[in-house]
C-alpha positions in Angstrom: 37.5 112.8 74.9 39.5 115.8 73.9 43.0 114.5 74.5 42.4 111.3 72.6 40.9 113.2 69.7 43.6 115.9 69.5 46.8 114.4 70.8 46.2 110.6 70.6 49.9 109.6 70.1 51.1 111.7 73.0 48.2 110.8 75.2 49.0 107.1 74.7 52.7 107.6 75.3 53.9 106.6 78.9 56.6 109.3 78.9 54.1 112.0 78.1 51.8 110.7 80.8 54.6 110.8 83.4 56.1 114.1 82.3 53.0 116.1 81.4 49.5 114.7 82.2 50.1 113.4 85.7 52.0 116.4 87.1 49.3 118.7 85.7 46.6 116.6 87.4 44.5 116.0 84.3 43.0 112.8 85.7 40.9 114.9 88.0 39.3 116.8 85.1 39.5 114.4 82.2 35.9 113.5 82.2 34.6 117.1 82.5 33.1 119.0 79.7 35.4 121.8 78.5 32.7 124.3 79.0 32.6 123.4 82.7 36.3 123.9 83.4 37.7 126.8 85.4 40.3 129.1 84.0 43.1 127.2 85.6 41.8 123.9 84.5 41.4 125.2 80.9 45.0 126.5 81.1 46.3 123.0 82.2 44.4 121.4 79.3 45.8 124.0 76.9 49.4 123.2 78.1 48.8 119.5 77.6 47.4 120.1 74.1 50.2 122.3 73.1 52.9 120.0 74.3 51.1 117.0 72.9 51.1 118.3 69.4 54.2 117.2 67.4 56.4 120.2 66.6 60.0 121.2 66.2 59.4 124.6 67.8 56.8 125.2 70.5 55.4 128.7 70.8 53.7 129.2 74.2 52.1 132.4 75.3 51.5 133.1 79.0 51.5 129.5 80.2 51.0 130.8 83.8 47.7 132.6 83.0 44.9 131.5 85.4 47.2 129.2 87.4 47.7 129.7 91.1 51.2 129.9 92.5 51.6 126.2 93.1 50.3 125.3 89.7 52.6 127.8 88.1 55.6 126.1 89.6 54.3 122.7 88.4 53.6 124.0 84.9 57.0 125.5 84.6 58.7 122.3 85.6 56.4 120.3 83.2 57.2 122.6 80.3 61.0 122.6 81.0 61.2 118.8 81.5 59.1 118.2 78.3 61.3 120.5 76.2 64.5 119.0 77.5 63.4 115.4 77.2 62.0 116.0 73.7 65.1 117.9 72.6 62.9 120.7 71.2 63.0 124.4 71.2 60.4 126.6 72.8 59.7 130.3 72.6 57.8 131.3 75.7 56.2 134.7 76.4 55.7 135.0 80.1 55.1 137.9 82.5 55.4 135.9 85.7 58.9 136.8 86.8 59.6 133.5 88.7 58.2 131.4 85.9 60.1 133.3 83.2 63.4 133.0 85.0 62.9 129.3 85.7 62.1 128.5 82.1 64.5 130.8 80.3 68.0 129.9 79.2 68.1 132.8 76.7 66.3 136.1 76.8 65.2 138.6 74.1 64.6 142.1 75.5 62.3 144.5 73.6 62.7 148.3 73.9 60.5 151.0 72.4 57.0 152.3 72.5 54.2 149.7 72.8 52.1 149.4 69.6 54.3 152.0 67.9 57.8 150.8 67.5 60.2 148.3 69.1 63.6 146.9 68.7 64.7 143.5 70.0 68.0 142.3 71.2 69.5 139.1 69.9 69.0 136.2 72.3 71.2 136.7 75.4 72.0 134.7 78.4 69.5 134.9 81.2 71.8 137.0 83.4 72.7 139.5 80.6 69.2 139.8 79.3 67.6 140.3 82.7 70.3 142.8 83.7 69.5 144.8 80.5 65.8 144.6 81.2 65.9 145.5 84.9 68.5 148.3 84.2 66.0 150.0 81.9 63.5 149.9 84.7 66.0 150.9 87.4 64.9 147.9 89.5 67.2 145.5 91.3 66.5 141.9 92.3 68.1 139.6 94.8 67.4 136.0 95.7 65.8 135.5 99.1 68.3 133.4 101.1 65.5 131.3 102.7 63.4 130.2 99.7 65.6 131.4 96.8 62.8 133.3 95.2 63.5 136.6 93.5 62.8 139.7 95.6 62.7 143.3 94.5 65.1 145.5 96.5 63.6 148.6 98.0 64.5 151.6 95.8 67.6 153.5 97.2 68.2 150.8 99.8 71.8 149.8 100.6 71.4 146.6 98.6 69.8 148.5 95.7 72.6 151.0 95.5 75.3 148.3 95.8 73.8 146.3 92.9 73.2 149.4 90.7 76.8 150.5 91.3 78.1 147.1 90.3 75.8 146.9 87.2 74.3 143.7 88.6 70.5 144.3 88.6 69.6 140.6 88.7 70.3 138.2 91.5 73.4 139.4 93.1 74.5 136.3 95.0 75.8 136.7 98.5 
């Protein structure tokens, strides 16, 4: 059993079971061979193994990979809850916009030429960092009033122009 072998202390801890293992539905796959798991199942196992390892700082790369939209939301909640309860720090690299904005309280924005040169900003608030990032792309976002999910404004639309004029590229609240 992989969890018992790799993260025994966490696996046996009731809080870890409640905060991580149960929400990620590991009971449904716990008896399966790793070689028989799907990409999403492997990703859920990887998240459990990463969070189950004792660390002061967690480095997590693309936790949403191979997860469907519902699993991504669950994984984001699991990671955030675990980090907050454990009073730890996490550096998370994530390209899923919804997941990244849910998980982040600070943002580092990189600028430059991929694989050639880059500069990084110091950690900024979510609003400041996302405004800087979206400004460089000339894209504006708003929150959907029904489901509160981020939505890209149509380029040159009234909302897009209003937000660009005000310098608020990220979630202009109505």
